[in-house]
VEXBA-87351 format. One record per residue (C-alpha): residue number from 1; residue in one letter; x, y, z. Coordinates in steps of 0.5 Angstrom, whole numbers, always signed. Each point is the difference from the previous one (the first is absolute). Layout:
<node><seq>NUM</seq><type>A</type><px>X</px><py>Y</py><pz>Z</pz></node>
...
This chain:
<node><seq>1</seq><type>M</type><px>+18</px><py>-4</py><pz>+50</pz></node>
<node><seq>2</seq><type>R</type><px>-1</px><py>+8</py><pz>-3</pz></node>
<node><seq>3</seq><type>S</type><px>+3</px><py>-1</py><pz>-7</pz></node>
<node><seq>4</seq><type>K</type><px>+0</px><py>+6</py><pz>-6</pz></node>
<node><seq>5</seq><type>S</type><px>+2</px><py>+0</py><pz>-6</pz></node>
<node><seq>6</seq><type>K</type><px>+2</px><py>+6</py><pz>-3</pz></node>
<node><seq>7</seq><type>G</type><px>+2</px><py>+0</py><pz>-8</pz></node>
<node><seq>8</seq><type>P</type><px>+6</px><py>-4</py><pz>+1</pz></node>
<node><seq>9</seq><type>V</type><px>+1</px><py>+0</py><pz>+7</pz></node>
<node><seq>10</seq><type>T</type><px>-2</px><py>-4</py><pz>+6</pz></node>
<node><seq>11</seq><type>L</type><px>-2</px><py>+3</py><pz>+7</pz></node>
<node><seq>12</seq><type>R</type><px>-2</px><py>-4</py><pz>+6</pz></node>
<node><seq>13</seq><type>R</type><px>-2</px><py>+1</py><pz>+6</pz></node>
<node><seq>14</seq><type>D</type><px>+1</px><py>+7</py><pz>+3</pz></node>
<node><seq>15</seq><type>A</type><px>+3</px><py>+3</py><pz>-6</pz></node>
<node><seq>16</seq><type>V</type><px>-7</px><py>-1</py><pz>-3</pz></node>
<node><seq>17</seq><type>D</type><px>-2</px><py>+7</py><pz>-2</pz></node>
<node><seq>18</seq><type>E</type><px>-8</px><py>+3</py><pz>-2</pz></node>
<node><seq>19</seq><type>G</type><px>-3</px><py>+2</py><pz>-7</pz></node>
<node><seq>20</seq><type>T</type><px>+2</px><py>-2</py><pz>-6</pz></node>
<node><seq>21</seq><type>T</type><px>+5</px><py>+3</py><pz>-5</pz></node>
<node><seq>22</seq><type>D</type><px>-6</px><py>+1</py><pz>-6</pz></node>
<node><seq>23</seq><type>Q</type><px>-4</px><py>+3</py><pz>+7</pz></node>
<node><seq>24</seq><type>R</type><px>+6</px><py>+5</py><pz>+1</pz></node>
<node><seq>25</seq><type>L</type><px>-1</px><py>+1</py><pz>-8</pz></node>
<node><seq>26</seq><type>L</type><px>-7</px><py>+1</py><pz>+0</pz></node>
<node><seq>27</seq><type>D</type><px>-1</px><py>+4</py><pz>+7</pz></node>
<node><seq>28</seq><type>S</type><px>-1</px><py>+7</py><pz>-2</pz></node>
<node><seq>29</seq><type>R</type><px>-2</px><py>+2</py><pz>+7</pz></node>
<node><seq>30</seq><type>G</type><px>+6</px><py>+3</py><pz>+5</pz></node>
<node><seq>31</seq><type>P</type><px>+6</px><py>+4</py><pz>-1</pz></node>
<node><seq>32</seq><type>S</type><px>+2</px><py>+2</py><pz>-7</pz></node>
<node><seq>33</seq><type>D</type><px>+7</px><py>-4</py><pz>+1</pz></node>
<node><seq>34</seq><type>W</type><px>-3</px><py>-3</py><pz>-6</pz></node>
<node><seq>35</seq><type>V</type><px>+2</px><py>+5</py><pz>-5</pz></node>
<node><seq>36</seq><type>H</type><px>+8</px><py>-2</py><pz>+1</pz></node>
<node><seq>37</seq><type>T</type><px>-1</px><py>-7</py><pz>+1</pz></node>
<node><seq>38</seq><type>D</type><px>-4</px><py>-2</py><pz>-6</pz></node>
<node><seq>39</seq><type>P</type><px>+6</px><py>+0</py><pz>-5</pz></node>
<node><seq>40</seq><type>W</type><px>+3</px><py>-5</py><pz>+4</pz></node>
<node><seq>41</seq><type>R</type><px>-6</px><py>-5</py><pz>+0</pz></node>
<node><seq>42</seq><type>V</type><px>+0</px><py>+0</py><pz>-8</pz></node>
<node><seq>43</seq><type>L</type><px>+8</px><py>-3</py><pz>+1</pz></node>
<node><seq>44</seq><type>K</type><px>-4</px><py>-6</py><pz>+4</pz></node>
<node><seq>45</seq><type>I</type><px>-6</px><py>+0</py><pz>-4</pz></node>
<node><seq>46</seq><type>Q</type><px>+5</px><py>+0</py><pz>-6</pz></node>
<node><seq>47</seq><type>A</type><px>+5</px><py>-5</py><pz>+4</pz></node>
<node><seq>48</seq><type>E</type><px>-6</px><py>-6</py><pz>+1</pz></node>
<node><seq>49</seq><type>F</type><px>-2</px><py>+1</py><pz>-8</pz></node>
<node><seq>50</seq><type>V</type><px>+7</px><py>-2</py><pz>-1</pz></node>
<node><seq>51</seq><type>E</type><px>+2</px><py>-6</py><pz>+5</pz></node>
<node><seq>52</seq><type>G</type><px>-8</px><py>-2</py><pz>-3</pz></node>
<node><seq>53</seq><type>F</type><px>+1</px><py>+0</py><pz>-7</pz></node>
<node><seq>54</seq><type>G</type><px>+8</px><py>-3</py><pz>+1</pz></node>
<node><seq>55</seq><type>A</type><px>-3</px><py>-5</py><pz>+4</pz></node>
<node><seq>56</seq><type>L</type><px>-5</px><py>-2</py><pz>-5</pz></node>
<node><seq>57</seq><type>A</type><px>+2</px><py>+2</py><pz>-6</pz></node>
<node><seq>58</seq><type>E</type><px>+2</px><py>-9</py><pz>-3</pz></node>
<node><seq>59</seq><type>L</type><px>-6</px><py>-2</py><pz>+4</pz></node>
<node><seq>60</seq><type>G</type><px>-4</px><py>-3</py><pz>-6</pz></node>
<node><seq>61</seq><type>P</type><px>-5</px><py>-2</py><pz>+0</pz></node>
<node><seq>62</seq><type>A</type><px>-5</px><py>+1</py><pz>+6</pz></node>
<node><seq>63</seq><type>I</type><px>-8</px><py>+1</py><pz>+4</pz></node>
<node><seq>64</seq><type>G</type><px>-1</px><py>+5</py><pz>+5</pz></node>
<node><seq>65</seq><type>V</type><px>-5</px><py>-4</py><pz>+5</pz></node>
<node><seq>66</seq><type>F</type><px>-4</px><py>+4</py><pz>+5</pz></node>
<node><seq>67</seq><type>G</type><px>-4</px><py>-2</py><pz>+7</pz></node>
<node><seq>68</seq><type>S</type><px>+0</px><py>+2</py><pz>+7</pz></node>
<node><seq>69</seq><type>A</type><px>+5</px><py>-1</py><pz>+6</pz></node>
<node><seq>70</seq><type>R</type><px>-4</px><py>-1</py><pz>+4</pz></node>
<node><seq>71</seq><type>T</type><px>-2</px><py>-7</py><pz>-3</pz></node>
<node><seq>72</seq><type>P</type><px>+2</px><py>-6</py><pz>+5</pz></node>
<node><seq>73</seq><type>R</type><px>+4</px><py>-6</py><pz>-1</pz></node>
<node><seq>74</seq><type>D</type><px>-5</px><py>-4</py><pz>+1</pz></node>
<node><seq>75</seq><type>H</type><px>-5</px><py>+4</py><pz>-4</pz></node>
<node><seq>76</seq><type>A</type><px>-3</px><py>-4</py><pz>-7</pz></node>
<node><seq>77</seq><type>F</type><px>+3</px><py>+6</py><pz>-4</pz></node>
<node><seq>78</seq><type>Y</type><px>+6</px><py>-1</py><pz>+4</pz></node>
<node><seq>79</seq><type>A</type><px>+1</px><py>-6</py><pz>-5</pz></node>
<node><seq>80</seq><type>I</type><px>-2</px><py>+2</py><pz>-6</pz></node>
<node><seq>81</seq><type>G</type><px>+4</px><py>+6</py><pz>+1</pz></node>
<node><seq>82</seq><type>E</type><px>+6</px><py>-6</py><pz>+1</pz></node>
<node><seq>83</seq><type>E</type><px>-3</px><py>-3</py><pz>-7</pz></node>
<node><seq>84</seq><type>V</type><px>-1</px><py>+7</py><pz>-4</pz></node>
<node><seq>85</seq><type>G</type><px>+9</px><py>+0</py><pz>+2</pz></node>
<node><seq>86</seq><type>R</type><px>+1</px><py>-7</py><pz>-2</pz></node>
<node><seq>87</seq><type>K</type><px>-4</px><py>+0</py><pz>-7</pz></node>
<node><seq>88</seq><type>V</type><px>+2</px><py>+7</py><pz>-2</pz></node>
<node><seq>89</seq><type>A</type><px>+8</px><py>-2</py><pz>+1</pz></node>
<node><seq>90</seq><type>D</type><px>-2</px><py>-7</py><pz>-3</pz></node>
<node><seq>91</seq><type>A</type><px>-3</px><py>+4</py><pz>-7</pz></node>
<node><seq>92</seq><type>G</type><px>+6</px><py>+4</py><pz>+0</pz></node>
<node><seq>93</seq><type>F</type><px>+0</px><py>+6</py><pz>+3</pz></node>
<node><seq>94</seq><type>A</type><px>+2</px><py>+4</py><pz>+6</pz></node>
<node><seq>95</seq><type>V</type><px>-4</px><py>+2</py><pz>+6</pz></node>
<node><seq>96</seq><type>I</type><px>+0</px><py>+7</py><pz>+2</pz></node>
<node><seq>97</seq><type>T</type><px>-4</px><py>+1</py><pz>+8</pz></node>
<node><seq>98</seq><type>G</type><px>+0</px><py>+6</py><pz>+4</pz></node>
<node><seq>99</seq><type>G</type><px>+5</px><py>-5</py><pz>+4</pz></node>
<node><seq>100</seq><type>G</type><px>-5</px><py>+1</py><pz>+6</pz></node>
<node><seq>101</seq><type>P</type><px>-3</px><py>-6</py><pz>+5</pz></node>
<node><seq>102</seq><type>G</type><px>-7</px><py>-2</py><pz>-3</pz></node>
<node><seq>103</seq><type>A</type><px>-2</px><py>-3</py><pz>-7</pz></node>
<node><seq>104</seq><type>M</type><px>+7</px><py>+4</py><pz>-1</pz></node>
<node><seq>105</seq><type>E</type><px>+4</px><py>-5</py><pz>+4</pz></node>
<node><seq>106</seq><type>A</type><px>-4</px><py>-6</py><pz>-3</pz></node>
<node><seq>107</seq><type>A</type><px>+1</px><py>+2</py><pz>-7</pz></node>
<node><seq>108</seq><type>N</type><px>+7</px><py>+2</py><pz>+1</pz></node>
<node><seq>109</seq><type>K</type><px>+1</px><py>-7</py><pz>+4</pz></node>
<node><seq>110</seq><type>G</type><px>-3</px><py>-5</py><pz>-6</pz></node>
<node><seq>111</seq><type>A</type><px>+4</px><py>+4</py><pz>-6</pz></node>
<node><seq>112</seq><type>S</type><px>+7</px><py>-1</py><pz>+4</pz></node>
<node><seq>113</seq><type>Q</type><px>-2</px><py>-8</py><pz>+2</pz></node>
<node><seq>114</seq><type>A</type><px>+0</px><py>+0</py><pz>-7</pz></node>
<node><seq>115</seq><type>G</type><px>+6</px><py>+2</py><pz>-1</pz></node>
<node><seq>116</seq><type>G</type><px>-3</px><py>+6</py><pz>-4</pz></node>
<node><seq>117</seq><type>V</type><px>+2</px><py>+7</py><pz>+1</pz></node>
<node><seq>118</seq><type>S</type><px>-3</px><py>+3</py><pz>+6</pz></node>
<node><seq>119</seq><type>V</type><px>+0</px><py>+8</py><pz>+0</pz></node>
<node><seq>120</seq><type>G</type><px>-3</px><py>+4</py><pz>+7</pz></node>
<node><seq>121</seq><type>L</type><px>-2</px><py>+8</py><pz>-1</pz></node>
<node><seq>122</seq><type>G</type><px>+0</px><py>+2</py><pz>+7</pz></node>
<node><seq>123</seq><type>I</type><px>-2</px><py>+7</py><pz>+2</pz></node>
<node><seq>124</seq><type>E</type><px>+2</px><py>+3</py><pz>+7</pz></node>
<node><seq>125</seq><type>L</type><px>-6</px><py>+0</py><pz>+4</pz></node>
<node><seq>126</seq><type>P</type><px>+0</px><py>+1</py><pz>+8</pz></node>
<node><seq>127</seq><type>F</type><px>-4</px><py>-6</py><pz>+1</pz></node>
<node><seq>128</seq><type>E</type><px>+5</px><py>-5</py><pz>-5</pz></node>
<node><seq>129</seq><type>A</type><px>+6</px><py>-3</py><pz>+1</pz></node>
<node><seq>130</seq><type>G</type><px>+3</px><py>-1</py><pz>-5</pz></node>
<node><seq>131</seq><type>L</type><px>+0</px><py>-5</py><pz>-6</pz></node>
<node><seq>132</seq><type>N</type><px>-2</px><py>-8</py><pz>+1</pz></node>
<node><seq>133</seq><type>D</type><px>+5</px><py>-5</py><pz>+0</pz></node>
<node><seq>134</seq><type>Y</type><px>-3</px><py>-3</py><pz>-7</pz></node>
<node><seq>135</seq><type>V</type><px>+2</px><py>+6</py><pz>-5</pz></node>
<node><seq>136</seq><type>D</type><px>+7</px><py>-1</py><pz>-3</pz></node>
<node><seq>137</seq><type>L</type><px>+1</px><py>+6</py><pz>-3</pz></node>
<node><seq>138</seq><type>G</type><px>-3</px><py>+6</py><pz>+4</pz></node>
<node><seq>139</seq><type>I</type><px>+0</px><py>+7</py><pz>+0</pz></node>
<node><seq>140</seq><type>D</type><px>-2</px><py>+5</py><pz>+6</pz></node>
<node><seq>141</seq><type>F</type><px>-3</px><py>+7</py><pz>-3</pz></node>
<node><seq>142</seq><type>R</type><px>-1</px><py>+5</py><pz>+4</pz></node>
<node><seq>143</seq><type>Y</type><px>-5</px><py>+3</py><pz>-4</pz></node>
<node><seq>144</seq><type>F</type><px>-7</px><py>-3</py><pz>-3</pz></node>
<node><seq>145</seq><type>F</type><px>+1</px><py>+4</py><pz>-8</pz></node>
<node><seq>146</seq><type>A</type><px>+6</px><py>-3</py><pz>+0</pz></node>
<node><seq>147</seq><type>R</type><px>-2</px><py>-7</py><pz>+2</pz></node>
<node><seq>148</seq><type>K</type><px>-7</px><py>-1</py><pz>-4</pz></node>
<node><seq>149</seq><type>T</type><px>+5</px><py>+3</py><pz>-6</pz></node>
<node><seq>150</seq><type>M</type><px>+3</px><py>-7</py><pz>+1</pz></node>
<node><seq>151</seq><type>F</type><px>-5</px><py>-4</py><pz>+0</pz></node>
<node><seq>152</seq><type>V</type><px>-3</px><py>+4</py><pz>-7</pz></node>
<node><seq>153</seq><type>K</type><px>+6</px><py>+0</py><pz>-4</pz></node>
<node><seq>154</seq><type>Y</type><px>+3</px><py>-8</py><pz>+2</pz></node>
<node><seq>155</seq><type>A</type><px>-6</px><py>-4</py><pz>+0</pz></node>
<node><seq>156</seq><type>Q</type><px>-4</px><py>-2</py><pz>-6</pz></node>
<node><seq>157</seq><type>G</type><px>-7</px><py>-2</py><pz>+4</pz></node>
<node><seq>158</seq><type>F</type><px>-3</px><py>+0</py><pz>+7</pz></node>
<node><seq>159</seq><type>I</type><px>-4</px><py>-5</py><pz>+4</pz></node>
<node><seq>160</seq><type>V</type><px>-3</px><py>+3</py><pz>+5</pz></node>
<node><seq>161</seq><type>L</type><px>-2</px><py>-3</py><pz>+7</pz></node>
<node><seq>162</seq><type>P</type><px>-4</px><py>+2</py><pz>+6</pz></node>
<node><seq>163</seq><type>G</type><px>+2</px><py>+6</py><pz>+2</pz></node>
<node><seq>164</seq><type>G</type><px>-2</px><py>+6</py><pz>+3</pz></node>
<node><seq>165</seq><type>L</type><px>+2</px><py>+8</py><pz>-1</pz></node>
<node><seq>166</seq><type>G</type><px>+7</px><py>-1</py><pz>-2</pz></node>
<node><seq>167</seq><type>T</type><px>-2</px><py>-5</py><pz>-5</pz></node>
<node><seq>168</seq><type>F</type><px>-6</px><py>+3</py><pz>-3</pz></node>
<node><seq>169</seq><type>D</type><px>+5</px><py>+6</py><pz>-1</pz></node>
<node><seq>170</seq><type>E</type><px>+5</px><py>-4</py><pz>-4</pz></node>
<node><seq>171</seq><type>L</type><px>-6</px><py>-4</py><pz>-4</pz></node>
<node><seq>172</seq><type>F</type><px>-2</px><py>+7</py><pz>-2</pz></node>
<node><seq>173</seq><type>E</type><px>+5</px><py>+3</py><pz>-2</pz></node>
<node><seq>174</seq><type>A</type><px>+2</px><py>-5</py><pz>-5</pz></node>
<node><seq>175</seq><type>L</type><px>-7</px><py>+1</py><pz>-2</pz></node>
<node><seq>176</seq><type>T</type><px>+1</px><py>+8</py><pz>+0</pz></node>
<node><seq>177</seq><type>L</type><px>+6</px><py>-1</py><pz>-4</pz></node>
<node><seq>178</seq><type>V</type><px>-3</px><py>-5</py><pz>-6</pz></node>
<node><seq>179</seq><type>Q</type><px>-5</px><py>+4</py><pz>-1</pz></node>
<node><seq>180</seq><type>T</type><px>+3</px><py>+6</py><pz>+0</pz></node>
<node><seq>181</seq><type>R</type><px>+4</px><py>-3</py><pz>-5</pz></node>
<node><seq>182</seq><type>K</type><px>+7</px><py>+2</py><pz>+4</pz></node>
<node><seq>183</seq><type>V</type><px>+3</px><py>-7</py><pz>+0</pz></node>
<node><seq>184</seq><type>T</type><px>-2</px><py>-7</py><pz>-5</pz></node>
<node><seq>185</seq><type>S</type><px>-5</px><py>-4</py><pz>+2</pz></node>
<node><seq>186</seq><type>F</type><px>+0</px><py>-6</py><pz>+4</pz></node>
<node><seq>187</seq><type>P</type><px>-4</px><py>-5</py><pz>+3</pz></node>
<node><seq>188</seq><type>V</type><px>-4</px><py>+2</py><pz>+6</pz></node>
<node><seq>189</seq><type>V</type><px>-3</px><py>-7</py><pz>+4</pz></node>
<node><seq>190</seq><type>L</type><px>-3</px><py>+1</py><pz>+7</pz></node>
<node><seq>191</seq><type>L</type><px>+0</px><py>-6</py><pz>+3</pz></node>
<node><seq>192</seq><type>G</type><px>-5</px><py>-2</py><pz>+5</pz></node>
<node><seq>193</seq><type>V</type><px>-8</px><py>+1</py><pz>-3</pz></node>
<node><seq>194</seq><type>S</type><px>-2</px><py>+0</py><pz>+7</pz></node>
<node><seq>195</seq><type>Y</type><px>+4</px><py>+5</py><pz>+2</pz></node>
<node><seq>196</seq><type>W</type><px>+0</px><py>+4</py><pz>-6</pz></node>
<node><seq>197</seq><type>Q</type><px>-7</px><py>-1</py><pz>-3</pz></node>
<node><seq>198</seq><type>G</type><px>-4</px><py>+7</py><pz>+3</pz></node>
<node><seq>199</seq><type>L</type><px>+6</px><py>+4</py><pz>-1</pz></node>
<node><seq>200</seq><type>I</type><px>-1</px><py>-2</py><pz>-8</pz></node>
<node><seq>201</seq><type>D</type><px>-8</px><py>+1</py><pz>+2</pz></node>
<node><seq>202</seq><type>W</type><px>+0</px><py>+7</py><pz>+1</pz></node>
<node><seq>203</seq><type>L</type><px>+5</px><py>+0</py><pz>-5</pz></node>
<node><seq>204</seq><type>R</type><px>-5</px><py>-1</py><pz>-4</pz></node>
<node><seq>205</seq><type>D</type><px>-6</px><py>+3</py><pz>+2</pz></node>
<node><seq>206</seq><type>T</type><px>+2</px><py>+6</py><pz>+3</pz></node>
<node><seq>207</seq><type>V</type><px>+6</px><py>+2</py><pz>-4</pz></node>
<node><seq>208</seq><type>L</type><px>+0</px><py>-3</py><pz>-6</pz></node>
<node><seq>209</seq><type>A</type><px>-8</px><py>+2</py><pz>+1</pz></node>
<node><seq>210</seq><type>E</type><px>+1</px><py>+7</py><pz>+0</pz></node>
<node><seq>211</seq><type>G</type><px>+6</px><py>+1</py><pz>-5</pz></node>
<node><seq>212</seq><type>K</type><px>+5</px><py>+2</py><pz>+4</pz></node>
<node><seq>213</seq><type>I</type><px>+3</px><py>-7</py><pz>-3</pz></node>
<node><seq>214</seq><type>N</type><px>+0</px><py>-4</py><pz>-7</pz></node>
<node><seq>215</seq><type>E</type><px>-1</px><py>-6</py><pz>+0</pz></node>
<node><seq>216</seq><type>S</type><px>+6</px><py>-1</py><pz>-3</pz></node>
<node><seq>217</seq><type>D</type><px>+3</px><py>+2</py><pz>+7</pz></node>
<node><seq>218</seq><type>L</type><px>-4</px><py>-5</py><pz>+4</pz></node>
<node><seq>219</seq><type>S</type><px>+3</px><py>-6</py><pz>-6</pz></node>
<node><seq>220</seq><type>M</type><px>+6</px><py>+1</py><pz>+2</pz></node>
<node><seq>221</seq><type>L</type><px>+0</px><py>-4</py><pz>+7</pz></node>
<node><seq>222</seq><type>V</type><px>-1</px><py>-8</py><pz>+0</pz></node>
<node><seq>223</seq><type>L</type><px>-4</px><py>-3</py><pz>+5</pz></node>
<node><seq>224</seq><type>T</type><px>+2</px><py>-7</py><pz>+2</pz></node>
<node><seq>225</seq><type>D</type><px>+1</px><py>-5</py><pz>+6</pz></node>
<node><seq>226</seq><type>D</type><px>+4</px><py>-4</py><pz>-5</pz></node>
<node><seq>227</seq><type>V</type><px>+9</px><py>+0</py><pz>+1</pz></node>
<node><seq>228</seq><type>D</type><px>+1</px><py>-3</py><pz>-7</pz></node>
<node><seq>229</seq><type>Q</type><px>-5</px><py>+5</py><pz>-4</pz></node>
<node><seq>230</seq><type>A</type><px>+4</px><py>+6</py><pz>+3</pz></node>
<node><seq>231</seq><type>V</type><px>+6</px><py>-3</py><pz>-2</pz></node>
<node><seq>232</seq><type>E</type><px>-2</px><py>-2</py><pz>-7</pz></node>
<node><seq>233</seq><type>L</type><px>-2</px><py>+8</py><pz>+0</pz></node>
<node><seq>234</seq><type>M</type><px>+7</px><py>+2</py><pz>+2</pz></node>
<node><seq>235</seq><type>V</type><px>+2</px><py>-5</py><pz>-5</pz></node>
<node><seq>236</seq><type>R</type><px>-3</px><py>+2</py><pz>-5</pz></node>
<node><seq>237</seq><type>A</type><px>+1</px><py>+8</py><pz>+1</pz></node>
<node><seq>238</seq><type>R</type><px>+8</px><py>-3</py><pz>-1</pz></node>
<node><seq>239</seq><type>D</type><px>+0</px><py>-4</py><pz>-5</pz></node>
<node><seq>240</seq><type>E</type><px>-5</px><py>+2</py><pz>-5</pz></node>
<node><seq>241</seq><type>D</type><px>-2</px><py>+7</py><pz>+2</pz></node>
<node><seq>242</seq><type>L</type><px>-6</px><py>+0</py><pz>-1</pz></node>
<node><seq>243</seq><type>P</type><px>-7</px><py>+4</py><pz>+3</pz></node>
<node><seq>244</seq><type>I</type><px>-3</px><py>-4</py><pz>+6</pz></node>
<node><seq>245</seq><type>P</type><px>-6</px><py>-4</py><pz>-4</pz></node>
<node><seq>246</seq><type>P</type><px>-7</px><py>+2</py><pz>+2</pz></node>
<node><seq>247</seq><type>A</type><px>-2</px><py>-8</py><pz>+2</pz></node>
<node><seq>248</seq><type>H</type><px>+5</px><py>+2</py><pz>+6</pz></node>
<node><seq>249</seq><type>R</type><px>-2</px><py>+7</py><pz>+2</pz></node>
<node><seq>250</seq><type>A</type><px>-3</px><py>+1</py><pz>+7</pz></node>
<node><seq>251</seq><type>E</type><px>-7</px><py>-1</py><pz>+0</pz></node>
């Protein structure tokens, strides 16, 4: 059955429309009726921020977990995602994901089954059907930028499982905000050495070598296969407000 979330609205079967709200906002082609409709879109955007801030204002300490929606349930990283969600919840954090399937579902499942707070920040997409079943507190967004704001405002750190373009976007958005001092520094852990090592090597051997970033930018990333280490870094950042020690930085 075809199904699509459009902000707080769920569409199914013949009611499913083509395209997304973001697409209509950003597409400059076509008729000039955008002159008349964009002011109304501002009210929709405002409403998304109000809804998000209202729902999450009393969330407490939280960790964002990113990862691929395409991770199968029988994949090793689905099990690792469950472990991440469970151990993050056991450490007293809420778990915030994008609310979709795959690695996101796994982290929400682990958190929910551990009795923690499992949060999903969904997004209107033409090929995903709403929040996964393990989200206990869910918000569906029309606009990516409103959703991203909620991640960086309410998460005190990020654990990043293997993923694709969406995961890369969320990862580098967080790093850019720290680099430019738009947000207070927080720990960012890449979980899965074999998956992420090539990215670290490229950042060091090409991007850093050509002076496009500083050594301090690269040191924002921690690369590990150890879920306990990842969670410990989140706990230390919360309890001691300490920078990540050099021994734990990406090699």
